[in-house]
C-alpha positions as CSV (number, residue, x, y, z in Angstrom):
1,M,-67.1,-93.0,-180.3
2,L,-63.8,-92.8,-178.4
3,E,-61.9,-91.7,-181.6
4,T,-64.6,-89.0,-182.3
5,A,-64.2,-87.7,-178.7
6,R,-60.4,-87.6,-179.1
7,S,-60.7,-85.6,-182.3
8,L,-62.9,-83.1,-180.6
9,L,-60.3,-82.5,-177.9
10,T,-57.2,-82.4,-180.2
11,P,-55.6,-79.0,-180.1
12,S,-54.8,-77.3,-183.4
13,R,-51.3,-77.6,-184.9
14,R,-50.9,-73.8,-184.8
15,S,-51.2,-74.0,-181.0
16,D,-48.2,-76.3,-180.8
17,V,-45.7,-73.7,-179.8
18,P,-42.9,-74.2,-177.2
19,P,-43.5,-72.9,-173.7
20,F,-42.0,-69.6,-172.6
21,M,-39.4,-71.3,-170.3
22,V,-38.9,-68.3,-168.0
23,M,-42.5,-68.9,-166.8
24,D,-41.5,-72.5,-165.9
25,V,-38.5,-71.2,-163.9
26,M,-40.9,-68.8,-162.1
27,A,-43.1,-71.7,-161.2
28,A,-40.2,-73.8,-159.9
29,A,-39.0,-70.8,-157.8
30,A,-42.5,-70.4,-156.4
31,R,-42.6,-74.0,-155.2
32,I,-39.3,-73.5,-153.3
33,E,-40.7,-70.4,-151.7
34,A,-43.9,-72.1,-150.8
35,A,-41.8,-74.7,-148.9
36,G,-40.1,-71.9,-147.0
37,G,-37.1,-71.3,-149.1
38,H,-35.7,-67.9,-150.1
39,V,-35.1,-67.3,-153.8
40,I,-33.4,-64.4,-155.4
41,H,-35.4,-63.7,-158.6
42,M,-33.2,-63.0,-161.7
43,E,-35.3,-65.0,-164.1
44,V,-38.0,-62.7,-165.3
45,G,-37.8,-59.4,-167.0
46,Q,-40.0,-57.6,-164.5
47,P,-39.2,-54.6,-162.4
48,T,-39.6,-55.1,-158.7
49,A,-40.6,-51.5,-158.3
50,S,-44.2,-50.4,-158.6
51,A,-45.8,-48.1,-161.1
52,P,-45.3,-44.3,-160.7
53,R,-47.4,-42.9,-157.9
54,T,-48.9,-40.5,-160.4
55,A,-50.2,-43.5,-162.4
56,I,-51.7,-45.2,-159.3
57,R,-53.4,-42.1,-158.1
58,A,-54.9,-41.5,-161.5
59,A,-56.3,-45.1,-161.6
60,Q,-57.7,-44.7,-158.1
61,A,-59.4,-41.4,-159.1
62,A,-60.9,-43.1,-162.2
63,L,-62.4,-45.8,-160.0
64,E,-64.1,-43.3,-157.9
65,T,-66.3,-42.4,-160.9
66,G,-67.9,-45.8,-160.5
67,R,-68.1,-46.5,-164.2
68,V,-65.3,-48.0,-166.3
69,A,-66.4,-48.2,-169.9
70,Y,-64.9,-49.2,-173.2
71,T,-62.7,-46.7,-174.9
72,S,-62.0,-46.1,-178.6
73,A,-60.4,-49.2,-180.2
74,L,-57.3,-47.0,-181.0
75,G,-57.1,-45.8,-177.4
76,I,-58.0,-42.7,-175.3
77,P,-57.2,-39.7,-177.5
78,S,-55.4,-37.8,-174.8
79,L,-53.1,-40.8,-174.1
80,R,-52.3,-41.1,-177.8
81,A,-51.5,-37.4,-177.9
82,R,-49.4,-37.7,-174.8
83,I,-47.3,-40.5,-176.4
84,A,-46.8,-38.4,-179.5
85,R,-45.6,-35.6,-177.2
86,H,-43.2,-38.0,-175.5
87,Y,-41.5,-38.6,-178.9
88,R,-41.2,-34.9,-179.4
89,D,-39.7,-34.4,-176.0
90,T,-37.3,-37.4,-176.1
91,Q,-36.5,-37.9,-179.8
92,G,-37.3,-34.5,-181.4
93,L,-39.9,-36.3,-183.6
94,D,-43.0,-34.5,-184.7
95,L,-45.4,-37.5,-184.5
96,D,-49.0,-37.4,-185.5
97,P,-51.1,-38.8,-182.6
98,E,-53.3,-40.5,-185.2
99,Q,-50.4,-43.0,-185.8
100,V,-50.5,-44.1,-182.2
101,V,-52.5,-47.2,-181.3
102,I,-52.8,-48.3,-177.7
103,T,-52.4,-52.1,-177.2
104,T,-52.8,-54.6,-174.4
105,G,-49.1,-54.6,-173.6
106,S,-46.4,-55.1,-176.3
107,S,-47.6,-58.7,-176.7
108,A,-50.9,-57.7,-178.3
109,G,-48.9,-55.1,-180.3
110,F,-46.9,-57.9,-181.9
111,I,-50.0,-59.8,-182.7
112,L,-51.7,-56.8,-184.3
113,A,-48.5,-55.8,-186.2
114,F,-47.9,-59.3,-187.6
115,L,-51.6,-59.7,-188.6
116,T,-51.5,-56.3,-190.3
117,M,-48.2,-56.6,-192.1
118,F,-47.8,-60.3,-193.0
119,E,-49.7,-63.1,-194.7
120,A,-49.7,-66.8,-193.6
121,G,-46.5,-68.3,-195.0
122,D,-44.5,-65.1,-195.0
123,R,-40.9,-65.3,-193.8
124,V,-39.9,-62.9,-191.1
125,A,-36.3,-62.5,-189.9
126,I,-35.5,-62.2,-186.2
127,A,-32.2,-62.1,-184.4
128,S,-30.9,-65.1,-182.4
129,P,-30.5,-65.0,-179.5
130,G,-33.9,-63.2,-179.2
131,Y,-37.1,-63.0,-177.3
132,P,-38.9,-66.4,-177.7
133,P,-42.5,-65.1,-178.2
134,Y,-41.4,-63.4,-181.4
135,R,-41.0,-66.7,-183.2
136,H,-43.8,-68.4,-181.2
137,I,-46.4,-65.8,-182.2
138,L,-45.2,-65.8,-185.8
139,T,-45.6,-69.6,-185.9
140,A,-49.0,-69.5,-184.3
141,L,-50.1,-67.0,-187.0
142,G,-48.9,-69.2,-189.8
143,C,-45.7,-67.2,-190.6
144,E,-42.2,-68.6,-190.7
145,P,-39.7,-67.1,-188.3
146,V,-36.2,-67.0,-189.8
147,L,-33.4,-66.8,-187.3
148,I,-30.3,-64.7,-188.1
149,H,-27.5,-65.8,-185.8
150,T,-25.6,-62.9,-184.3
151,G,-22.2,-63.0,-182.6
152,P,-19.4,-61.0,-181.1
153,E,-18.1,-60.0,-184.5
154,T,-21.1,-57.6,-184.9
155,R,-21.7,-57.0,-181.2
156,W,-24.6,-59.4,-181.4
157,A,-26.6,-57.3,-183.8
158,V,-28.0,-58.0,-187.2
159,T,-26.2,-56.1,-190.0
160,P,-27.5,-55.1,-193.5
161,E,-25.1,-57.7,-195.0
162,M,-26.5,-60.5,-192.8
163,L,-30.1,-59.5,-193.6
164,L,-29.6,-59.3,-197.3
165,Q,-27.7,-62.6,-197.4
166,T,-30.6,-64.3,-195.7
167,H,-33.0,-62.5,-198.1
168,R,-31.1,-63.8,-201.1
169,K,-31.4,-67.4,-200.0
170,T,-35.2,-67.3,-199.6
171,P,-37.0,-63.9,-199.8
172,L,-38.1,-62.3,-196.6
173,K,-41.3,-60.2,-196.1
174,G,-40.2,-58.7,-192.8
175,V,-37.6,-58.3,-190.1
176,L,-38.0,-57.5,-186.4
177,I,-35.2,-55.8,-184.5
178,A,-35.0,-55.0,-180.8
179,S,-32.7,-52.4,-179.3
180,P,-32.0,-52.6,-176.4
181,A,-32.4,-56.4,-177.0
182,N,-33.7,-59.2,-174.8
183,P,-31.9,-61.4,-173.7
184,T,-28.6,-59.7,-174.4
185,G,-29.1,-56.1,-173.4
186,T,-27.1,-55.0,-176.4
187,M,-28.1,-51.9,-178.4
188,M,-27.6,-50.7,-182.0
189,R,-26.1,-47.3,-182.5
190,P,-28.5,-44.9,-184.4
191,E,-26.3,-45.0,-187.6
192,A,-26.3,-48.8,-187.5
193,L,-30.1,-49.0,-187.0
194,K,-30.6,-46.4,-189.8
195,A,-28.4,-48.4,-192.2
196,L,-30.3,-51.6,-191.4
197,I,-33.7,-49.9,-192.0
198,D,-32.6,-48.5,-195.3
199,A,-31.2,-51.8,-196.5
200,S,-34.4,-53.6,-195.4
201,E,-36.7,-51.1,-197.2
202,D,-34.6,-51.0,-200.3
203,A,-35.0,-54.8,-200.5
204,G,-38.8,-54.6,-200.0
205,I,-38.6,-56.0,-196.5
206,R,-41.0,-54.5,-193.9
207,F,-39.3,-53.3,-190.7
208,V,-40.7,-53.8,-187.2
209,S,-38.8,-52.2,-184.3
210,D,-39.3,-53.5,-180.7
211,E,-38.5,-50.5,-178.5
212,I,-40.0,-51.7,-175.2
213,Y,-36.7,-51.1,-173.3
214,H,-36.3,-47.5,-174.5
215,G,-35.6,-45.3,-171.5
216,L,-33.3,-48.0,-170.0
217,D,-30.2,-47.2,-171.9
218,Y,-26.8,-46.8,-170.3
219,A,-24.1,-47.0,-173.0
220,F,-25.7,-44.4,-175.3
221,P,-29.2,-43.0,-175.9
222,A,-31.6,-45.3,-177.8
223,A,-33.0,-44.0,-181.1
224,T,-36.4,-44.8,-182.5
225,A,-37.0,-46.3,-185.9
226,A,-40.0,-44.0,-186.2
227,A,-37.6,-41.0,-186.7
228,M,-35.7,-42.9,-189.4
229,S,-38.5,-44.2,-191.7
230,E,-42.2,-43.4,-192.2
231,H,-42.7,-47.0,-193.3
232,A,-41.3,-48.7,-190.1
233,L,-43.7,-50.0,-187.4
234,V,-42.7,-49.4,-183.8
235,I,-43.8,-51.3,-180.7
236,N,-43.4,-50.0,-177.2
237,S,-44.8,-50.6,-173.8
238,F,-45.2,-49.1,-170.3
239,S,-44.1,-52.4,-168.8
240,K,-40.3,-51.8,-168.4
241,Y,-39.2,-48.2,-167.9
242,F,-42.5,-47.3,-166.2
243,C,-42.7,-50.6,-164.1
244,M,-46.2,-51.4,-165.2
245,T,-46.0,-55.0,-166.3
246,G,-49.3,-56.2,-164.8
247,W,-51.2,-53.2,-166.1
248,R,-50.8,-54.6,-169.6
249,V,-50.7,-51.5,-171.7
250,G,-48.4,-50.7,-174.6
251,W,-48.6,-48.9,-178.0
252,I,-47.8,-49.1,-181.7
253,V,-46.6,-46.3,-183.9
254,A,-47.9,-47.4,-187.2
255,P,-47.4,-46.0,-190.7
256,K,-50.5,-43.9,-191.5
257,E,-51.6,-46.3,-194.2
258,L,-51.8,-49.2,-191.8
259,V,-53.7,-47.5,-188.9
260,R,-57.2,-48.4,-190.1
261,S,-56.2,-52.0,-190.6
262,V,-54.8,-52.2,-187.0
263,E,-57.9,-50.5,-185.7
264,R,-60.2,-53.1,-187.4
265,L,-58.2,-55.9,-185.9
266,Q,-58.3,-54.3,-182.5
267,Q,-62.1,-53.8,-182.7
268,N,-62.6,-57.5,-183.3
269,L,-59.9,-59.0,-181.1
270,A,-60.1,-56.9,-178.0
271,I,-62.6,-54.0,-178.5
272,S,-60.3,-51.8,-176.5
273,V,-57.5,-51.8,-174.0
274,P,-58.5,-51.8,-170.3
275,T,-59.6,-48.2,-169.5
276,L,-58.0,-48.0,-166.1
277,S,-54.6,-49.0,-167.5
278,Q,-54.9,-46.3,-170.2
279,V,-55.7,-43.7,-167.6
280,A,-52.8,-44.8,-165.4
281,A,-50.4,-44.9,-168.4
282,E,-51.2,-41.3,-169.4
283,A,-50.4,-40.2,-165.8
284,A,-47.2,-42.2,-165.8
285,F,-45.5,-39.6,-167.9
286,D,-45.7,-37.3,-165.0
287,G,-43.7,-39.7,-162.9
288,T,-40.5,-39.8,-165.0
289,A,-38.4,-38.3,-162.1
290,E,-39.5,-41.3,-160.0
291,M,-38.7,-43.7,-162.7
292,D,-35.3,-42.2,-163.4
293,V,-34.3,-43.0,-159.8
294,I,-35.2,-46.6,-160.4
295,K,-33.2,-46.6,-163.6
296,H,-30.2,-45.4,-161.7
297,G,-30.7,-48.4,-159.4
298,Y,-30.5,-50.7,-162.5
299,E,-27.2,-49.0,-163.4
300,E,-25.9,-49.8,-159.9
301,N,-27.0,-53.4,-160.3
302,R,-25.4,-53.6,-163.7
303,Q,-22.1,-52.6,-162.2
304,I,-22.4,-55.0,-159.3
305,L,-22.8,-57.9,-161.7
306,L,-20.2,-56.7,-164.1
307,R,-17.7,-56.7,-161.2
308,G,-19.1,-59.8,-159.4
309,L,-19.8,-62.4,-162.0
310,P,-16.3,-62.3,-163.7
311,A,-14.8,-62.6,-160.2
312,I,-16.5,-66.0,-159.7
313,G,-15.7,-67.4,-163.1
314,F,-18.1,-66.0,-165.7
315,D,-15.5,-64.9,-168.2
316,E,-17.6,-64.1,-171.2
317,I,-20.4,-61.5,-170.8
318,L,-22.1,-59.8,-173.7
319,P,-22.2,-56.0,-174.0
320,V,-24.5,-54.7,-171.3
321,D,-25.8,-51.6,-173.1
322,G,-29.4,-51.3,-171.9
323,A,-32.5,-53.0,-170.6
324,F,-31.8,-54.9,-167.3
325,Y,-30.3,-58.1,-168.6
326,L,-26.9,-59.7,-168.5
327,Y,-26.2,-62.6,-170.9
328,A,-23.3,-64.8,-169.7
329,N,-21.5,-67.8,-171.1
330,T,-21.7,-70.8,-168.8
331,A,-19.5,-73.2,-170.8
332,R,-16.8,-73.0,-168.2
333,F,-19.1,-74.7,-165.8
334,S,-21.6,-76.7,-167.9
335,N,-22.6,-77.4,-171.5
336,D,-26.2,-77.7,-170.4
337,S,-27.4,-74.3,-169.2
338,L,-30.9,-75.7,-168.6
339,A,-29.6,-78.2,-166.0
340,F,-27.2,-75.5,-164.7
341,A,-30.1,-73.1,-164.1
342,S,-32.1,-75.8,-162.4
343,E,-29.3,-76.8,-160.1
344,M,-28.4,-73.1,-159.4
345,L,-32.0,-72.6,-158.3
346,E,-32.1,-75.7,-156.1
347,K,-28.6,-75.4,-154.5
348,A,-28.0,-71.6,-154.5
349,G,-31.5,-70.3,-154.4
350,V,-30.9,-68.0,-157.4
351,A,-33.4,-68.2,-160.3
352,A,-32.1,-67.3,-163.8
353,T,-33.1,-68.4,-167.3
354,S,-31.3,-70.8,-169.5
355,G,-30.2,-69.4,-172.9
356,V,-32.0,-72.3,-174.5
357,D,-35.2,-70.2,-174.2
358,F,-33.6,-67.5,-176.4
359,D,-31.3,-69.4,-178.8
360,T,-32.2,-72.9,-179.7
361,T,-28.8,-73.8,-181.2
362,R,-26.2,-72.1,-178.9
363,G,-28.3,-71.3,-175.8
364,H,-27.1,-74.4,-173.9
365,H,-23.9,-72.4,-173.3
366,Y,-25.6,-69.2,-172.0
367,M,-27.6,-67.9,-169.1
368,R,-29.7,-64.7,-168.8
369,F,-29.6,-62.8,-165.5
370,S,-32.2,-60.1,-164.9
371,Y,-30.9,-57.3,-162.6
372,A,-34.2,-55.5,-162.1
373,G,-34.2,-56.2,-158.4
374,A,-32.6,-54.5,-155.4
375,A,-28.8,-53.9,-155.1
376,D,-28.5,-56.0,-151.9
377,E,-30.1,-58.9,-153.8
378,M,-27.5,-58.6,-156.6
379,H,-24.7,-58.7,-154.0
380,E,-26.3,-61.7,-152.4
381,A,-26.8,-63.5,-155.7
382,V,-23.1,-63.2,-156.6
383,T,-22.2,-64.5,-153.1
384,R,-24.6,-67.4,-153.3
385,I,-23.6,-68.4,-156.9
386,G,-19.9,-68.1,-156.0
387,T,-20.2,-70.3,-152.9
388,W,-22.2,-72.9,-154.9
389,L,-19.6,-73.0,-157.8
390,K,-16.7,-73.5,-155.4
391,A,-18.5,-76.6,-154.1
392,L,-18.9,-78.2,-157.6
């Protein structure tokens, strides 16, 4: 009887994925704050600013109607058309709104994309270091994530040669690339991205482009894969540039031939994305002037850290091209960045994320700092960390 009961409560093997460590850091920081401590949050990729006022007002107005109903599984038509117009305005791309699918954040976008494009057992390449849920979601869906280790010799980006070399060893069915990337903040130049897409498709490898940090580019403008191939699938979100993380609304730009498959999955998995979030998202496009001010704040924060962290001993920092992340080598101080992050939180009151979350082989030498907060917090973080390091 006891064995039977145990078997009923045993989780599936596919659910046995690692935790997203940044959430554990957030929890530890919250415990310190609950005890009266003050923590500077640099662990989570979340803007501290609120959504555009235009978005908030639109959601409030929608609530006044008293009824919030389902929408089409593909999303509110006017929002899909507005996103298509956004590509025309920013990328010069004449995109068919029928290719746009609204998703519950980029997270649901990845699930829908992977289910649509890959079978269980398919091998999908991703860059390392990289966003952990890529590999965790692929694993939970029965696919095999294949890590391609990047380094300074390619500015921490996957090249066509690296992709094809991996493909020759054991064939790939897909590759996922992010530019700007998390955790590094590095970007691929348009010509490099186009070369990688061409090499991928020539080899029969499906291409997925994570573009959720588009709009947050400092070194040069980010380019969309949707303008480079009609076969690539693009995932984007209102979370980062538009500061709408908790609204949970994103989108897919899908090849026309895949839209109906994505729609059927959405119908069954979610029915539709929350209506208020969609209404707010459409109005967010009218708040870009407000969001550009926030972006300029990130640029200021970026400069504060690029000056401050090397001055206190962080002598290797990856190219900080976009997003709001800085990825720094901690080997000068510790070969265990997980322990380093924990002690930095306890002793300096600064929360950041160990590179182990993003790179399972080399991450113990790296730390990711998010600079999505206020400028005075960035200055204070550098001071606190510097004081703590001197005492080691």
